[in-house]
N, C-alpha and C positions, 0 to 999 in steps of 0.2 A: 171532369176531364175535358180538355179541349186542345186542339192542335194535333199535328201528326209528326211523328219522328221516324226517321229511316236510318237504319244502320248502314255501314259500308262493308264492302267485301274485303276478305282478308288478303294481306300480302304475307306470303310465307317466306321468310328469309332463309338463305341457305343454312343448313345445319343437319347433321346426321340424326335420324330418329333412333332413339335408344329406349331401353326399358325404363319405365317410370320409377322415380324415387319417391319416398314417403315423406309427406308433411302436408298439413291441412291448408287449403286455400279456399275461402268461401266463394261460391259461384256468384258471379255478378249478373245483372240483368241487361237487356238490350242487345244491340248488335245482331239482330236476327239473321241478316244475310251473311254475316261473318261465320255462321255455322256451316256454310255450304261445304267447305273443304273437309271439315270433320265428317259430315254426312256422306260425302263421296267415299271417304275411306271406310266409313262404317258399313256401306252396302256389302262389302266383302264378308262381313261378319254374320250375315243371315245364314242360319244353319239349315233351315227347312228346305225340302225340295219344292220347286216352284209349282204353284197351281195356276196354270195359265188362264183358266176360265175366270179367275178373280183378278188377273193382272190389269193394271191401268191401261187405258187406251193410249197406244204409243203416238198417235197423231194429234192428240189434244195439246193445245197451247198451255204454257205455264207462265207464272208471273214472277217478278223479282222481289216480291214482298207478300205479306200475309193476306189471305182472302178471308173476309168476314161474312160475306153473303153471296148466295147464288139463287137466282130465280129465273123463271122462264115465262114467255108469253108468245103465242103463235109459234113461229119457227126460230125464235131468237132466245138465246140464253144470256142473261146479264150476270156479270161477275163484279163484285165490289170488294174493296179492301184498302190496304195501305201500300200500294205498289206504284211504280213509275213506268214499267214496261211489261209487255206480254210477248212471248215468243216460243221458240221450239226447244224441246229437250234435246241436248246435244252431247252432254258430257263435256270434258275439258278441252275440246278442240272443235272448231266450227269452220267449214269452208264457206266462202262468200264469192260472188262474182265481182271481179276487180272493177268492172266498169260502172256498176250501179248499186253494189252492196247487197243484192238480193241473196237470200239464203239458198244454199245448195244442199238438198237432203241426201241421206245415204251414207254419210261418213261414219265409221265405226266409233261407238262411244268409248271414251277413255275414262277409267274410274278414279283418276287422281290428277293432281296438278301437272300441267305441261309447262316447262320452263324454257325449252329450246326446240327450234325447228330448223332443219337444214334440207333444202330441196335436193332430190336425188338425180337431177338433170334429165329425168324421163317423165316429168309431170307428177311424180309422187314425192313423199317426204320421209325423212328420218325424224323421229320425235323422241325427245328426252324429257324426263321429269321424275315424278314420284308416283308410280302407278303399278298395278298388278294385272290389269286386264284391258285388252283393246278389242272391242267388237266381239266379246265373248271368247277371245283367244288369250290364254295366259301369256302375258308379256310383262317382264319386270323392268320398269324404269327406262327402257329403250326399245323402240319398235320401228319397223319400216312399213308404211302404208303406201300402196301403189296408186297410180293415177286413177285406176278404176275403183278405188277405195277398198280394195282387198288387203287384208293383213298378210304380209309376206312371211315365209317360213323363217326368215332371218331372225336370230334370237340370241344376242350377246349376254343378256341377263345380268347387268351390273347389280351389285348387292346393296346399293344405296343410290341417293339422288344423283341425277344428271342435270347440270345447270347450263351447259353450253355444248354446242356442236359446230363442227366446221369440216369441210372436205378439203383434202390436200390435193396438190397437183397430180400426185400418183393415184388419186382416186380412193384413198383410204379415209375413213371417218374418224376424226379426232373428237373424243368426248372428254369433258371435264366435269368434276363434281365432287361428291363426298364418298365415292365407292372405294373399295379395297380390292375387289375382284371383278373381272369383266372378261367376256369372250374366252372363258375357260382358262384364264391365267390370273396370277396375282398382279394387279396393277393399281397402284395407289394414286387416286385422285385424277389421273389422266391416262388415256390410252389411245392408241391408233388401232382401229378395227377394220378388218377386211369386209368390204360391203357385199361380198358374195358369200363368204363362208361364216361370217359373224365371229371369227376368231381374232384374238388380239395378235397384232403383228409381232412376230418373234424379234426380240432384241430392242424393240422400240419401247423404252421404259424410263422416262426421265425421273419418275418417282419423287415428286415434291413431297414435303413432309406434312402438308395440310391442304385444305380445301382449294380447289380451282373453281373460280366463278366464271371465267371468260377465256375463250381462245379465239384467235383470228389468224388466218393464213394470208400471207402476202409473198408471192413468188415461192421460193423454196424455204421460207421461214415460217415457223409457227410461233406466234406470240402468245404467252400464257400469263394470265393475271389471277390473283386470288389473295390468300391470306397466309402464304408460306414464307419460310425463311431460308429454305434450301431446296434446290432442284438439281438432279443429276449429280448429287454429291457436292455441289458447289454452293457457296452462299449467294442467295438471291432473295431480296426482300420484296415479295408480293408481285414482282413483274420480271419476266425472263423471256428469252428467245431461244428456241431449239430448232435444229435442222429437221425439215419435214421428212427426210428419208431415214434418219437414224434416231431422232429424239435426243441427240446430244446437245447440251446447252452451248450457245455461242458465248463470246466474250462480252456481249451487250448486257450491262448491269445498271439500270437506272436507280434501283433501290428506293422504292417508295416506303414511307413510314406508316402506311395504313392500307387497308384492303383496296385492291383494284377490282372493279366490277365490269369495266368495259374497255375494249381496245379497238381503235380504228386506224390501221396502218396505211401509210402512203409510201411513195418512193423515198421521200426525204425525211418525213417525221412520222412518229406514231402518236396519235392522239389517245390520251388515257383519261379515264374517269374513275372515280372511286371515293374513298373516305380518308384520303391522305392530306397531310399538311406540307410535306416536303417530298420531292422526287427529282431525280437527275441532278442532285446537288443544289437545288434551289427551293425556296419556299413557294409552294403552289397550292392554292385552295381547292382541292378536290378535282381539278381538271388541269391538264398540261399537255404540251407538245414536246416530245422527246426526240432528239436527233437519232435517226436510224443507224448512223455509223458510230457515234461516240457514246450514246446513252445519256447525254447531258440534256437538261431542259433548255429549250430555246427561250428567247425573250417573250414569246407569246404567253400571256398570263391573264386570262379573263377572271378567274377566281369566282367561286360560288360560296354561299354561306351555309351550305349543307351538302350532303353526299350526292355525287353524280352516279347514276346507275346505268346510263347508256350514253354512248358517244357515236355519232354517225356523220359521215362526210357527204355533203351534197355538192351540187354544181358550183355554188357560190358562197357556201357557208358551212361551218361545222356546227352540228346540232347536238345539244346536250339535254338530257332529261334526268330527273331524279326527285330528291326531297326538297331542293333549295327553293327559296323565294327571292333571291337576289343573284345576279350574275354581272360581273364587271362593274359592280357598284350600282347597278340599276335594278329596279324592281322587275323581276321576271319570275312568274309563278310556275315552277316545276318544269319549264322547258324554255330554252333560249337558242337563238341562232347567233353564232359568233363569227365575225369577220376573220378568215383564215390568215390574213396578212397582219392585221393590227391587234387582234384579240379583243376588240371592242364589240359588244352586242349590237346587232343590226336592229332595224325597226320592227322586225318580226316580234310580235308580242301576243301570244295566243291566249293568255289568261286561263290556263288550265286550273281547275279548282282542286286538283289533287295530284298525287304522285304519278310520274311518267316512267314506265319501264322499258318501252320499246319505241324506236324511231327507225323508219325505213324510207329514206329519200328515193324518189323516183321522178326524174324530170322536174316539173314545176309543182309537184305535189309531195307531201309527206304522209305516210301512214303512221299513226301514233297510237300506242297502246298504254294502258295504265289503270289507275283506280278512279279516274275522274268521271264526273257526271255532266260537267259543262266544259266545253272546249271551243276556243275560237269564237266566243260569244254565242254559242249554240248548244242546246242540250244534245250531248253525245255521251253515251254510256260506255266507257272503258275503251273505245276505239273510235278513231276519226280519220278522215282524209282532209288535209288542210292545205291551203296555198303555201308554198315553200317560202314566199317572200313576206306575206302579211300575217299568216297564222289563222286566217279566216277559214272556218269549216265549210266544206262543200255539202251538197245534198246527199252524198254517199252516207249510208247508215246501215251498219250490220252489227248493232249493239249486242252486248252480252250482259249477263247478270252478275258478273264478277270480274276481277282484274285480268287484263290481257298482258301477258309477259313476253310473248313471242309472236312475230308476224313474218310470214313469207308472202311476198307479192311478186314473185318471179314469173308466175304463169297466170293465165286468165282466171283460173279458180284459185284464189288466194286462201291461205290458211291462217287462222288465229289460234293461239294456245294460251292457256292460263289457268286461273283458279275459279272457273265458272262452271255452270251446269246447263245453261241455256244460252242460245245464240239466235242470230237473225231477229233480234228483238225490235218490236215496234213500240213507239211511245204511246202509252195509255195511262193517264194519271188517275189511279184509284178506282176507275170503273171502265169496263169494256163490254162489248157485245159480240157474241159468237154466233155464227150460223149453226143451227141445231143439226142440219143435215151434213155439212162438210166439216164443221169444227173451225172454219176459218174466221179470223177476226174481221168484223164488218167495219164500215166507215163511221159508225155511230160513236161519237167521241166528244162528250161534253166537258172534259178536263176539269173536274173539281180540284180545288187546291188543297184538299185535305181528305182524310180517310172516309170511306163509306162503310157504315155499319149495318145498314138494312136497305133492301130493295124490295119494293112492293108494287108489282104491276097491277093496274086497274084497267077498266075498259077505255078510259080516256087519257091516261098518262102513266108514266113510270115514276113512282115516288122514290126518291133517294133521301136517306137520312144519314147524318154523320157529323164530322167536325169541320166541314168546309165553310168558307165565306165567299167563294167566287166560283162560278160554274157557267159554262156556255157563254163566256165573255161578259157576264153580268154579276153584280153583287147579289148573292143569295145566301142567307145564313142558316146552315145546318139542316134545312129541310126544303125540298124543292120538288116540283112536278116538271117532267120533261116529255116532249113528244117522242113517241116510240120510234118514229121514222127519222126525224130530222135532228133530234136531241135539243131542239129549241125549248126555251123556257115557256111554261104555260102560265096561266093567271094565278096559279096556286103559289102563294108567297108568304108563308107564316112568319119568317124572320125570327127564329129562335135565337136567344142570346148565348146559347152554349150547345153542347153536343146532343144530338138526337140519336138514341139507340134503338127505339122500337116504334113501329107504326102498325095500327090496326084500322081497317076500313070498314065502317058500318054503313047502313042505308042512309043515315042522315048526317054523318060526321066522319071525319078522319081523326083518329085519336093518335097522339104522339106522346112518347115518354122519353126521358133523358135526364141530362144534368142542368137543363135550363131553368131560369126563373122568370123569363118572359117569352111569350110566343103568341103569334097572331095579333101583335100590337097590344097585348094586354099582359099584366102580371099574372103568371101562371107557374106555380112551383112544381116542376118536374113532370107534369102531366097536363094535357090540354085537349079540348075538343074543337076541331077546326072546320070551317065551312068547306064543303067538298070542292068548290070552284075557286074561291078567293084565298082560302087559308086563314081568314080572319077568325079569331077565337070567339066562340059562343059564350054566353054567360055561365055555362057549366064549368065549375071550378072545384076540383077534388082536393087540391092543396096537400100534396104529399111532401114530407119533410126532407127527403133526400132522393138520390138518383133512382130512376125507374129504368130497368133493363129489358123488360118483356111485357107484352100485352096480348090478351086474347079475348074475343067477344063470344058470349053465349047467352041466348035469351035476352033478358033486359039488363045484363051485368057486363061490366068490363073488368076482367081479371088482370091484376097488375102484380109484377114481381120485381124485386130489386133489393136495395140495401136499406130501405126506409124502416122507420119505427112507428110512424103515425100517418093516418089518412084523414083529412078534415078534422084534425085535432083529436081523433080517436086512435087509441093504441092498436096498431096492426103491424106485426113484425114480419117484414120481408114479403108478405103475400096478403092480398086483399081482393075482395069483390066490391065493385063500386057501381051504384045504380046509374044507368045511363041517362036517366031523366033528372034525378035530384042531385047527382054528384056526391051523395052521401055513401059511406061504406055500409054494406049490408051487415047483417048479424053474423055472416060466415067469418070465422076467425080461427083458421087452423094453426097459424103461427109456425115460423121456421127459425131455426137457430143459425142460419147462414143465408147468404145471398141466393135469391131465386133469379137465375139469369135467363131462364127459358120457360115459356108456357105455350102449350099447343092443345087445342080442343079437337077431339076426334070422336064423333058419334055420341056426344053427351058425356064423354070422359075427358077430364082435364089432366094433361100430363105436365108435371113440373120437374125441372132439373136445375142443378146449380152446385153450390158449395155447401149445402146443408148436410147435417147428420141426423137431424130429427125433424119430423113434421107432425103437427097435431099431437104432440106429446109422445110420438111413437118413433122408434128407430127406422129411419129411411135414409140410406146413404146415397145422396147425390141425384137420385131420380125416384119419382113416385107418381101415383095417379089418384084422382078423386072422382067419385061418382057424382056428377053435377045434379042429378035428380034428388039426391039426399045431402050433398055436400060432404059426404063421409070419405075419409081415406080408405082406399081399397086394400086388399091383401096383396096386390101386385107389387113385387119387391125384387127388382133385378140386382140390387146391392152392389153398386160400383165402388171401387176403392179410391176413386179420385173424381174430380169434377166432370160432369156431363154438360156439354155446351151446345149440342146439336142433335136434332132428331128429325126423322121423316118417316111417315107411315105409308106403307104400301100393302093394301089388303090385310092379311093376317100377320105381317112382319113390320117391325119397327127397326129402322136403321139408326144407330146412335153413334155419336162421336164425342170426343172430349180429351181428357188427360189421363184417363184410367188405364191401368195395366191388367185389371181383372174385373169382370162383371158377371153376375150370376154364378159365382164360384168357378168361373172358367177364365183361363188366360186369354185376354183379348187386348191387343196393343192399340188403344185409342179408337178403335172401330169395332162394331159388333152388329149383328142382326138378331133381334130379340123376338121371340114368339109373343104376339100381342096379347094373348090370353094368359100365358104363364110367366112371362118375363125371362124365360130360359134362353140362353144364347144358342143360335143355330150354328151349323158348320161354317158359314161364311166368315172368313177371318183373314182379310188382306193385311191388316197391320200398317200403322204409320209410325214414323220416327219422332213425331212431335204432335202438338195439340191440333185436334180437328175442331174447327169453329163453326162450320156450317155443313149441312147435308141437304140435298134436294133430289127427289126421285123424278127424273126427267126421261120420258120415253122408256127405253129398256135398260137404262143405266142408273147408277147411283153416283151423283156428282158430290164431291167433297172438297172443301177448302179449309185452309188454316195456316198454321205456322210450319208444317212439315216440309221436308225437302225430299223424302222418299216414301213411297207406298208400295207394299208388297215386295220390298227389297229392290225396287226400281226407282231411278231418279225421277221425281215428279214434284217440282218446286211449287208448293202452295195450292195446287189445283190438280185434281185427278177425276177421271170418269171410270167407274168400275162396273164390271158386269155383276149381275145378281146371281149368276150361276154358281153352284157349289160343287161341281165335279172336280175333285181334288181339293185338298185342304192344306193351306199354308200354315205353318206354325208361327208363333210370334218371333220378332227379331231378337237375336242375342244382343245384350247391351254393349255399348262401346266400352273398351277397356277403361277401368277406373284410373284416373290420373290425379295427382296432387300438384300443388304449386310449390316449387322448390328451386333454389339456385345454390350452386356450390362450384368451387374450382378444384380441378384434379389434373396433375399432382398439386399438392399443397402441403408444405411450402414449396416454392419453386424459384429458380433463378431467372432464366430468360423467357421461357414460354410455359403456358399452362392452357388448359381448356376450361372455359366456363360452361357448365352444364345446367340447363334449366328445363322444367316441365310445366305444362299448362293443362288444366282440366277443361277450359272453355276458350273460345276464340277471344282474344283481347288485343288492344294496342299495347305494345311492349316497348319499354326502354330499359337498358341495362347500363348502369353507371358504376364507376369505381371511385371511391373516396379514400383520402388518406386519413390518418388518425386524428387530424385536426378538423375533419369534416369538409375538406375542400375537394371538389370534383376534379379528378385527374385524368379520367378517360371515360368515353361513352361508346362502348363497342356496338350497341344497338340503340337506335334512336327512332322512336315513334312508329314502329312497324306493326302492321296487323299480322298476327300469328295464329294459326289454327291449333287446336288441341294436339298435344304430342310432346315428345322429348327432343331437345335440340342441344347442339354443342356450338360454341363460339370460340375459335382460337384467340388467345390473348398473349401479347408480348409486354414485357416490363420495360420497354424502351423509355428512357427518361425518368424512371422511378428509382428512388433510393431504397435500400433494404429497409424492411420494417413491416408494420401491420397496416393492412388496408381492408376496406369493406366493399363488397360487391353487392349492389342493390338491384333487385328485379322489381320494376313498376309494371304491373299487369292490370290495366283498367284502374279500378279504385283500390286495388290490393298491392301491398308492398311486402316483399320478403328480402331479408338481408342475411349474408353470411360473411365470415372472415376469410381472408387469405393473407399469406405471409410471403413477402419477396425477400429472398436471401441475397446478401452482398456477393 
C-alpha cells in the first residue's frame, strides 16, 4: 500500500427525510469524511445516560481525517494520520472574527446541517437546517441564537428541513424548505414567522405545492424559488413573487423549466440561478436576469454548463457559484464573476477545486463557502475570503472540516453554517504537535505529503513512518527523523521505497517494517535494521515475503506481525520471532490464521492483536498473549468479536480499541478497559461510533485516535482525550437506523408531476437520471451531489416527455439501482 486518499465532505441536497424503504444496496468503501453528517444525526440516538467522568475533553482539538498514531515526549503530544486540518469541535455552525478569521469559542453546538442563516439585526442569528438540538436545547430545524450565544426561547419547530431564511420589511422571518407545519400552523414549504412569538403569521400562506429552496426580499416583495408548479393557487413554475404583507402572489411569472436555487433581486432585474434551461420566455443556461416588471428574461445571458446554486450582486459584478466548470463559454471552475451590463465573465478566476454554495460580497472582498479545499490558488478548506476583482485568497482562514452552505458577515463576529463538525481549522498535513498542558496546536509543522502510520519519539529525534515522499521541504521516502523542536530533518534518511507501518528502536539499530522492498539504500523485503544515525541498512536481512504491520523487541528477538507466510525462507504464518544478530527466525512458531497487526511487550508478556481467530492452534479471537519466558500462549482470552487495532497498558489495566462491539462477553463499542490479569472488561465504557486505531496513556488521560467522529455520544472527529475514571457508566450507542438503497417514483403512473423517492445507507456521490425506453437520457434531476445516509424526495415534472415507459436510475457511488415509471398522456 502506498499513497494517501482523502474523502470529501457531503453535500446534502434538499429533500424531505422519510422512512426508509426496503431493497439491498451493498455498502461501499471510502469517503470517510462524508460520514460526518450521518454521525451528527446519529448522536441523538445514544440512549444511555451520560457518564461525564468518561466524557471526552471538550477543549481538545480534532482532525478532518483519520488518526493512526499518538505518541508523547516531554510536554508534547504528537498526532499522525491521514488529515489535512486540525481544529475545534463546533457542531454545524462556527463563529469567526471577520477581520482575521480567528475562532470564537462558546457558540452552541448544533447537531445537524445548517443550510440558512439570517442576522437578527441585534448581533444574533436565525438559523435554519435539519437539526434537533442547539446547545443542549431542543430545537427542531429552526432556532434563534442571540449575540451572547444564548439560545432564545423562540421555537417555531418546523417539521422538516429549512433551506432558506430572510427578514421582511415588517420584521417577520420568511422561511422556506420542505416542511408542512411551522409556528403552530399548517404551512406548506414557506411561512412568515413572528420573530417575537414564533407563531406563523395569520393569513400569510402562499402554499406552493412543493419545495422552496430560496427566498429573497426586496422592498415589499418576497421572491420565492424552488421546484414548484403552483403557488397561492396560481400556476408558477419554480419562481414567483409574493407581497411581503399578505403572501399573495403578484402577476410576475417568469416560469423556469427547472429548479431555482438562488435569487438576487435589484430594482430593475432579478438575477436567478438554478438548474433550468429556459426562463422568462428565453433559453438561459442555469443563470439569468429577469425584468422585475415584466418577468421576461433580459438579453443578459452568460450561461453555465451545470447548475448554479448561488447568485450574489457585488459592487461591479454578479457572482455565481455552483457545480459548473464553464461560464459564458469560458473555463470558470465552480465560481465566476459576470459583468452586469454585458453578461461576459470578468477576469475574476478563482479556480475553486469543488462546488461553491455561498457567496457574500462585501466591498472589495467576497466570502465564499462550499466543498472546496483549494481556492484562489491557496489551500482553503470550505470557506475563504478572496479579492472581489481577482479571486486571489487573502490570509483570512477559518476553515471547517465539511461543506459551508451559509455565511453571515454582517457583524464583526461572522457565522458559518453547513455540514461540518469542526471549525477554526488550522492546516496540518498528516501530523501535528499539541501542547500537553494546554492542548493547543504548536508551530511544529513538517507537512508530510502522505499519511503517517507510526510515530516513535527517541532521545534524539521524532521518527515518523508512513506513505509520504516529501516532508519539511525535502524529499524523504516513507521514514524520517525530525528534530522535536524545529521539525527539521535529521541525518536519519532510510529512503524506503514503499509504506512504513512499524518502527522499533533497539540499542544498536532502528527496525522498520512495512510494504517496502528497499530501505537504507539496500534491497530489504518488508523489514530492515537501520543505523541509528544515518538510516543506512545493516547486513541484517530477515527477508519477509509480504507486509509487516507490527514490531516488538524483547531479549535478543525482534517479534514481527503482519500478512506474511515466510521469514528467511522458513514458513512462519503472520507471526514470528527473529534473532537480532543472525536475522534468522527462531524456533518459536505459534502461527496465526489471520493478520497480526499489533504487538506490544509488557513485563515479559507479548500481547498480539489483529484479525485472527486462532493462534498456536488454539481459539483466540483478535487478541491474545504469550509468556515470552516459555513462548507459550497464555490462558488470557478477552475474546473480541471483531478486529483489535490498539492497546495501551497502564498498571493493571489494558485499554484496547478496534472494530469490536463485544469483548470479554460484554458489550463494548470499539473501546474497553481490560483487567490485565483476567482479560475481563471493567466498567470504563465510553464507546466510539467507528474504528479506534491508536491508544496512548498520556498523563491522566487515555488518548484515542481513529476513524470515529463521535465518542461517548459527543462529537469528536478522529481524536479524543478520555478520563480513566469510572464513576457512572455509559452504555453502548444504539445503532443508526438501517437503511437500504432504493429508488422509486410515487405516484406512478403520473401525468404532470411525481416525486422520486430514494434512500441511502451510506454517504455517497449521487446522480439521478431518467431514461426513455430506447435508453436515451431525458432528464437528470440530481447530478453528482454528496448525500448523507437517509431518505429523500425529489420533485419531478414530465415537461417535454411523451406518454410511455421510462426508467429512473440512482447512481450511488459504485452502485446502481433502477426502477420503472410511466408517464400518462
